[in-house]
C-alpha positions as CSV (number, residue, x, y, z in Angstrom):
1,M,-40.4,43.2,-21.0
2,S,-37.0,43.3,-19.2
3,L,-34.2,43.4,-21.8
4,R,-31.2,42.6,-19.7
5,A,-27.8,42.7,-21.3
6,V,-24.1,41.8,-20.9
7,S,-21.2,43.5,-22.6
8,L,-17.8,42.0,-23.4
9,F,-14.8,44.1,-24.6
10,T,-16.8,47.1,-23.6
11,N,-14.2,49.8,-24.3
12,C,-15.8,53.1,-23.1
13,G,-19.3,51.8,-23.6
14,A,-20.2,53.9,-26.6
15,G,-21.9,51.2,-28.6
16,D,-23.7,49.9,-25.5
17,V,-25.1,53.4,-24.9
18,G,-26.9,53.0,-28.3
19,F,-28.3,49.6,-27.2
20,S,-29.3,51.2,-23.9
21,K,-31.3,53.9,-25.7
22,A,-33.1,51.1,-27.6
23,G,-34.3,49.6,-24.3
24,F,-31.5,47.2,-23.1
25,R,-30.2,47.4,-19.6
26,F,-26.7,46.3,-19.0
27,D,-26.0,44.2,-15.9
28,V,-22.3,43.4,-16.5
29,L,-19.6,45.2,-18.4
30,A,-16.2,43.6,-19.0
31,D,-12.9,45.0,-20.5
32,I,-9.2,44.5,-19.9
33,D,-8.6,48.3,-19.5
34,R,-9.8,49.6,-16.0
35,H,-9.8,53.2,-17.1
36,R,-12.0,52.5,-20.1
37,L,-14.3,50.3,-18.0
38,A,-14.6,53.2,-15.5
39,V,-15.8,55.5,-18.3
40,A,-18.3,52.9,-19.5
41,A,-19.6,52.5,-15.9
42,L,-20.2,56.3,-15.7
43,N,-22.4,56.2,-18.8
44,L,-24.1,52.9,-18.0
45,P,-24.8,53.3,-14.3
46,G,-25.8,50.3,-12.2
47,A,-23.8,47.6,-14.1
48,S,-21.3,45.3,-12.4
49,V,-17.8,45.8,-13.9
50,I,-15.3,43.0,-14.5
51,P,-11.8,44.2,-15.3
52,G,-9.1,41.9,-16.8
53,D,-8.3,39.6,-19.7
54,L,-11.5,37.8,-20.7
55,R,-9.7,34.6,-21.5
56,N,-9.3,34.4,-17.7
57,T,-12.2,36.4,-16.4
58,W,-15.1,35.1,-18.5
59,P,-16.3,32.9,-15.6
60,D,-16.4,36.1,-13.4
61,V,-18.7,37.7,-16.0
62,V,-21.1,34.7,-15.8
63,A,-20.9,34.7,-11.9
64,A,-21.5,38.5,-11.8
65,Y,-24.7,38.2,-13.9
66,R,-26.0,35.3,-11.8
67,D,-25.1,37.1,-8.6
68,R,-27.4,40.0,-9.5
69,G,-30.4,37.6,-9.1
70,C,-31.0,37.4,-12.8
71,Q,-33.1,34.2,-13.2
72,E,-33.8,34.6,-17.0
73,A,-31.2,34.5,-19.7
74,P,-29.9,37.9,-20.9
75,A,-31.7,39.3,-23.9
76,L,-28.4,40.5,-25.4
77,L,-24.7,39.7,-25.2
78,A,-22.8,42.4,-27.0
79,A,-19.1,41.9,-27.8
80,C,-16.6,44.0,-29.7
81,P,-13.3,42.0,-29.6
82,P,-10.0,43.9,-30.4
83,C,-9.4,44.4,-34.1
84,Q,-5.7,45.2,-34.1
85,G,-4.6,41.8,-35.1
86,L,-7.0,41.9,-38.1
87,S,-6.8,45.5,-39.2
88,T,-4.9,46.5,-42.4
89,A,-3.3,49.2,-40.3
90,N,-1.3,46.5,-38.5
91,A,1.9,46.0,-40.6
92,R,2.8,42.8,-38.7
93,R,-0.5,41.0,-39.2
94,G,0.9,38.9,-42.2
95,M,-1.1,37.8,-45.2
96,G,-4.8,37.2,-44.6
97,Q,-4.6,33.6,-45.7
98,D,-1.7,32.7,-43.4
99,A,-3.5,30.9,-40.6
100,D,-0.4,30.2,-38.6
101,C,0.6,33.9,-38.6
102,G,-3.0,34.9,-37.7
103,T,-2.9,32.5,-34.7
104,K,0.3,33.9,-33.3
105,D,-1.6,37.1,-32.5
106,L,-3.7,35.8,-29.7
107,R,-6.2,38.7,-30.0
108,N,-7.5,37.0,-33.1
109,L,-8.8,34.1,-30.9
110,L,-10.7,36.3,-28.5
111,V,-13.9,35.0,-30.0
112,I,-13.5,31.9,-27.7
113,P,-14.4,33.7,-24.5
114,I,-17.4,35.1,-26.3
115,A,-18.5,31.6,-27.0
116,E,-17.8,30.5,-23.4
117,V,-20.1,33.2,-22.0
118,A,-22.8,32.6,-24.6
119,V,-22.9,28.9,-23.8
120,A,-23.0,29.6,-20.0
121,L,-25.6,32.3,-20.0
122,A,-27.6,31.3,-23.2
123,P,-28.5,34.9,-24.2
124,R,-31.4,35.2,-26.6
125,V,-29.3,37.3,-29.0
126,V,-25.5,37.7,-29.4
127,V,-24.1,40.7,-31.4
128,V,-20.4,40.7,-32.4
129,E,-18.8,43.7,-34.1
130,N,-15.4,44.0,-35.7
131,V,-13.6,45.2,-38.8
132,R,-14.4,43.7,-42.2
133,A,-11.3,41.4,-42.1
134,F,-12.9,39.6,-39.1
135,L,-14.9,37.6,-41.7
136,T,-11.9,36.5,-43.7
137,R,-8.6,36.7,-41.7
138,R,-7.5,33.1,-41.2
139,V,-6.5,31.5,-37.9
140,R,-6.2,27.9,-36.8
141,H,-9.2,26.3,-35.3
142,P,-8.1,25.3,-31.8
143,Q,-9.6,21.9,-32.0
144,T,-9.6,20.8,-35.7
145,R,-6.5,23.0,-36.7
146,D,-8.4,23.9,-39.9
147,A,-7.7,27.3,-41.4
148,V,-10.8,29.4,-40.7
149,S,-11.5,33.0,-40.0
150,A,-12.1,34.2,-36.5
151,A,-15.8,34.8,-37.4
152,A,-16.1,31.3,-38.9
153,L,-14.6,29.9,-35.7
154,L,-17.2,31.7,-33.6
155,I,-20.0,30.4,-35.8
156,S,-18.7,26.9,-35.5
157,L,-18.6,27.1,-31.7
158,L,-22.2,28.4,-31.5
159,K,-23.9,26.6,-34.4
160,E,-25.7,24.0,-32.3
161,E,-27.5,26.7,-30.3
162,Y,-27.6,29.7,-32.5
163,V,-28.5,30.8,-36.1
164,A,-25.9,33.3,-37.4
165,F,-26.8,36.3,-39.5
166,P,-23.6,38.0,-41.0
167,F,-23.7,41.6,-42.2
168,V,-21.0,44.1,-43.4
169,S,-21.8,47.7,-44.1
170,D,-20.4,51.2,-44.2
171,L,-22.1,52.8,-41.2
172,A,-22.4,56.0,-43.2
173,D,-25.4,54.3,-44.6
174,Y,-27.0,54.7,-41.2
175,G,-26.3,58.4,-40.8
176,V,-23.0,58.2,-39.1
177,P,-21.1,61.1,-40.7
178,Q,-17.9,59.1,-41.5
179,T,-16.9,56.2,-43.7
180,R,-16.8,53.3,-41.2
181,V,-17.0,49.8,-42.8
182,R,-17.7,47.2,-40.1
183,S,-18.8,43.6,-40.0
184,F,-21.5,42.3,-37.6
185,I,-22.7,38.8,-36.8
186,T,-26.0,38.6,-35.0
187,F,-26.7,35.2,-33.4
188,V,-30.3,34.4,-32.6
189,R,-30.9,31.5,-30.2
190,R,-32.7,28.5,-31.8
191,G,-36.3,28.3,-30.7
192,E,-36.8,32.1,-30.6
193,A,-40.1,33.0,-32.2
194,C,-38.5,35.8,-34.2
195,L,-36.6,33.3,-36.3
196,Q,-40.0,32.3,-37.9
197,V,-40.7,36.0,-38.5
198,L,-37.4,36.5,-40.2
199,E,-38.0,33.4,-42.3
200,Q,-41.5,34.4,-43.4
201,T,-40.4,37.9,-44.3
202,G,-37.2,37.0,-46.0
203,A,-35.3,39.4,-43.7
204,V,-32.4,39.5,-41.3
205,P,-32.2,41.1,-37.8
206,Y,-30.7,44.4,-39.0
207,P,-32.2,47.8,-39.7
208,T,-32.8,49.1,-43.2
209,P,-30.2,51.8,-44.1
210,T,-31.5,55.4,-43.8
211,H,-28.7,57.2,-45.7
212,A,-27.7,54.8,-48.4
213,S,-28.1,55.5,-52.1
214,D,-29.5,52.0,-52.8
215,H,-32.2,52.7,-50.3
216,G,-33.1,56.2,-51.5
217,G,-30.9,58.2,-49.1
218,E,-27.6,59.9,-49.1
219,P,-24.8,60.1,-46.5
220,V,-24.1,63.0,-44.2
221,R,-21.3,65.1,-45.6
222,L,-18.5,66.2,-43.3
223,G,-19.1,69.9,-44.1
224,E,-22.7,69.6,-43.1
225,A,-21.8,67.8,-39.9
226,L,-19.1,70.3,-38.9
227,D,-21.5,73.2,-39.5
228,S,-24.1,71.5,-37.3
229,F,-21.6,71.2,-34.4
230,E,-21.3,75.0,-34.2
231,L,-17.8,74.9,-32.6
232,P,-15.4,77.8,-32.5
233,A,-12.5,77.8,-35.1
234,L,-9.1,76.5,-34.0
235,D,-5.6,76.9,-35.4
236,A,-2.5,74.8,-34.8
237,S,0.0,77.6,-35.0
238,T,0.0,78.6,-31.3
239,A,-1.0,77.2,-28.0
240,S,-3.7,79.9,-27.5
241,S,-5.2,79.5,-31.0
242,A,-5.2,75.7,-30.7
243,R,-7.5,75.6,-27.7
244,S,-11.1,76.8,-26.9
245,E,-13.2,77.0,-23.8
246,R,-15.3,74.0,-24.9
247,S,-14.3,70.8,-23.2
248,L,-12.2,68.5,-25.5
249,H,-12.2,71.1,-28.3
250,F,-8.5,71.6,-28.7
251,V,-5.7,70.3,-31.0
252,P,-2.0,69.7,-31.0
253,V,0.3,72.7,-31.9
254,W,2.4,72.1,-35.0
255,S,5.9,73.2,-35.8
256,S,6.3,76.1,-38.2
257,E,7.3,73.6,-40.9
258,Q,4.3,71.4,-40.4
259,Y,2.0,74.4,-40.3
260,S,3.4,75.9,-43.5
261,M,3.0,72.5,-45.3
262,V,-0.7,72.2,-44.3
263,A,-1.5,75.9,-44.9
264,A,-0.3,75.5,-48.5
265,I,-3.1,72.9,-49.1
266,P,-6.1,74.7,-50.5
267,P,-9.0,74.8,-48.0
268,G,-12.0,72.6,-49.1
269,S,-9.9,70.9,-51.8
270,G,-9.5,67.5,-50.1
271,A,-5.9,67.7,-51.5
272,S,-2.7,66.6,-49.7
273,A,0.7,68.1,-49.0
274,W,2.1,65.7,-51.5
275,E,0.4,67.8,-54.1
276,N,2.0,71.1,-53.0
277,D,3.7,71.8,-56.3
278,D,4.9,75.3,-55.9
279,C,8.3,76.3,-54.5
280,P,7.9,78.6,-51.5
281,A,11.2,80.4,-52.2
282,C,11.4,81.1,-56.0
283,G,7.7,80.5,-56.9
284,R,8.4,77.8,-59.6
285,S,5.2,75.8,-60.1
286,K,4.1,72.4,-61.2
287,L,7.2,70.7,-59.8
288,P,7.5,66.9,-60.2
289,R,5.8,65.0,-57.4
290,D,8.9,62.9,-56.6
291,L,11.1,65.9,-55.5
292,A,11.7,67.1,-51.9
293,C,13.6,70.2,-53.0
294,C,13.2,72.8,-55.8
295,P,15.5,72.0,-58.8
296,T,15.9,75.7,-59.5
297,C,16.8,77.2,-56.1
298,N,17.2,74.0,-54.0
299,A,14.7,75.2,-51.3
300,Q,12.8,72.5,-49.5
301,L,9.3,72.1,-50.8
302,L,6.2,72.1,-48.6
303,R,5.8,68.4,-48.8
304,P,6.2,65.6,-46.2
305,R,10.0,65.2,-45.9
306,V,12.9,64.3,-43.7
307,V,16.5,65.3,-43.7
308,E,19.1,62.5,-43.7
309,D,22.9,63.2,-43.8
310,G,22.2,66.8,-44.7
311,R,19.9,65.9,-47.6
312,A,16.1,66.2,-47.8
313,R,14.0,63.3,-49.1
314,L,10.3,62.7,-49.2
315,V,8.7,60.7,-46.3
316,R,8.1,57.1,-47.3
317,G,4.4,56.8,-46.5
318,F,0.9,56.4,-47.8
319,R,0.8,59.2,-50.3
320,R,-2.8,58.5,-51.3
321,S,-4.3,59.3,-47.8
322,S,-1.7,60.8,-45.5
323,Y,-1.1,64.5,-45.0
324,R,-4.4,65.2,-46.7
325,R,-7.3,67.5,-45.9
326,L,-10.6,65.8,-45.3
327,S,-13.1,66.5,-48.1
328,P,-16.2,68.6,-46.9
329,D,-18.3,67.0,-49.7
330,R,-18.3,63.4,-48.4
331,P,-18.4,61.7,-45.0
332,A,-15.3,62.0,-42.9
333,A,-12.6,59.3,-43.2
334,T,-12.8,56.6,-40.5
335,I,-12.1,58.1,-37.1
336,T,-9.2,56.1,-35.7
337,T,-7.0,56.0,-32.6
338,A,-4.5,58.2,-34.5
339,S,-6.8,61.1,-35.1
340,N,-4.3,63.6,-33.7
341,R,-1.5,62.6,-36.1
342,I,-1.0,64.8,-39.2
343,G,0.5,61.9,-41.1
344,S,-2.3,59.4,-40.4
345,D,-5.2,58.6,-42.8
346,R,-6.9,61.9,-43.6
347,T,-7.0,63.7,-40.3
348,I,-6.6,67.3,-41.4
349,H,-9.6,69.7,-41.1
350,P,-11.1,70.5,-44.5
351,Y,-10.8,74.3,-44.0
352,E,-8.8,75.1,-40.9
353,N,-5.0,74.4,-40.4
354,R,-5.3,71.7,-37.8
355,V,-6.5,68.1,-37.2
356,L,-9.9,67.4,-35.8
357,S,-10.4,68.0,-32.1
358,P,-11.4,65.1,-29.8
359,L,-14.8,66.7,-29.4
360,E,-15.3,66.8,-33.2
361,C,-14.2,63.1,-33.4
362,Q,-16.7,62.3,-30.6
363,K,-19.5,63.9,-32.5
364,L,-18.5,62.2,-35.8
365,Q,-18.7,58.9,-33.9
366,T,-22.2,60.0,-32.8
367,L,-21.4,59.8,-29.1
368,P,-23.9,62.0,-27.3
369,T,-22.7,65.5,-26.2
370,D,-23.3,64.6,-22.5
371,F,-21.1,61.5,-22.7
372,D,-19.1,61.5,-19.4
373,W,-15.4,60.9,-19.8
374,G,-14.7,61.4,-16.1
375,E,-11.1,62.2,-15.4
376,G,-10.2,61.3,-19.0
377,Q,-11.2,64.9,-19.9
378,S,-7.6,65.9,-19.3
379,R,-6.1,62.9,-21.1
380,S,-6.8,63.7,-24.7
381,G,-4.7,60.8,-26.0
382,Q,-6.7,58.2,-24.1
383,V,-10.0,59.9,-25.1
384,R,-9.0,59.8,-28.8
385,E,-8.1,56.1,-28.5
386,M,-11.4,55.3,-26.9
387,I,-13.3,57.3,-29.5
388,G,-11.4,55.7,-32.3
389,E,-12.3,52.2,-31.1
390,A,-15.9,53.0,-30.4
391,V,-19.0,51.6,-32.1
392,P,-21.1,54.5,-33.2
393,P,-24.2,54.5,-30.9
394,R,-26.4,56.0,-33.7
395,Y,-26.0,52.6,-35.4
396,T,-26.4,50.4,-32.3
397,E,-29.5,52.2,-31.3
398,A,-31.1,51.5,-34.7
399,H,-29.9,47.9,-34.5
400,G,-31.1,47.6,-30.9
401,K,-34.6,48.8,-31.7
402,V,-34.9,46.1,-34.4
403,L,-33.7,43.4,-31.9
404,A,-36.0,44.7,-29.1
405,D,-39.0,44.5,-31.4
406,L,-38.1,41.0,-32.6
407,L,-37.6,39.7,-29.0
408,D,-40.9,41.2,-28.0
409,D,-42.6,39.2,-30.6
410,G,-43.1,42.2,-32.8
411,Q,-42.6,42.7,-36.5
412,P,-40.2,45.7,-37.1
413,Q,-41.3,47.7,-40.1
414,R,-37.9,48.3,-41.5
415,L,-36.0,45.0,-41.4
416,L,-33.2,44.5,-43.9
417,P,-34.0,42.1,-46.7
418,R,-32.0,38.9,-46.8
419,A,-31.1,39.7,-50.4
420,D,-29.5,43.0,-49.6
421,Q,-25.9,43.3,-50.7
422,R,-24.7,43.9,-47.2
423,V,-25.8,40.5,-46.2
424,S,-24.9,38.6,-49.4
425,N,-21.4,40.1,-49.4
426,A,-20.8,39.0,-45.8
427,V,-22.1,35.5,-46.5
428,R,-19.7,35.2,-49.5
429,K,-16.7,36.3,-47.4
430,L,-17.6,33.9,-44.6
431,E,-18.1,31.0,-47.0
432,S,-14.6,31.7,-48.5
433,A,-13.2,31.5,-45.0
434,G,-14.7,28.1,-44.2
435,A,-18.0,29.1,-42.5
436,I,-21.4,27.6,-43.0
437,C,-24.1,30.1,-42.4
């Protein structure tokens, strides 16, 4: 069976690589960023590429699919709209219940071109991925002006033709060696035979977790993952020690002050520089956590600090997660676009004095070792951004295999039960945001 597919908001194509391994062949890739789209095309050869804002280019996506002589509807439409307007990392996003504020960020309405393409091409299955807040962050419905979430809006636009199956999970439950909580909505076209299979089995079109405690597994710990990568050690103290001969295995060089601050954090502790309680000058220990300087000798402490008007003060930041070593005994923190920043959310190597390299981030996102970054190999910032916004292909491959079996009139052996908490939690969130599933 030919499992043709179309991808919207493709990024670098990482998630689509997972679907491709499950048997889907992508005919069209679309993204606003030409460089990212070029990377996706390298890894998904043969697809037509449509650059530009999908609010304007979605008709081009439809035309490109039809121009390829595709008579049947695509098996899959995959879409990962931008999450910046929804993410808690966006300080300007406003309160989650403020629909007017949510509507001001037009990225929150990018579900509309997804619906336009779905209506035009009638794919058998639509899979939409985003952050957890996608299910609840309010916007104004463009027609009714009701306050609904972006996910609820999409469900309302497709409800006549599709049955929606929401799902929210930490992808560490599927063997991704990082904490990455994401929401998915899988839409199955009404009339598909697999809907009867799902109804009879009391299941939803998602794979059963392989590494979750409630399903008899356990997550991959960061220490295990790093050991399996077998990469040479790096150190952020000098340009030579911060780089290796392995492609993308290098890190930023720190100032002596930054380096001393991180070196004082015990390796393997998962602790932060905010907890550096000893004075580096006089040795006084167990100093109060609200001090930037030692009260005995006035030396600056090895804590995140700035100097204003000749006086040191602590940085005003997220003291729970910033300037912190990753713990080797649990999955890595979520890999983000800011993986090179020492003050971002848990980016410091658990043992070595540095942040994670782009190559380590790539592997923690489960992108294959032979993933082709093209000219981006020399642009570490762009690569880190693409990696941070990627959908882990280890998960999409597992999801894709379930979908491929269902569309081929098969009965996958490890379908997720409808009663699973990952489904019921997502349904509750959507119902609170005005959706009817």
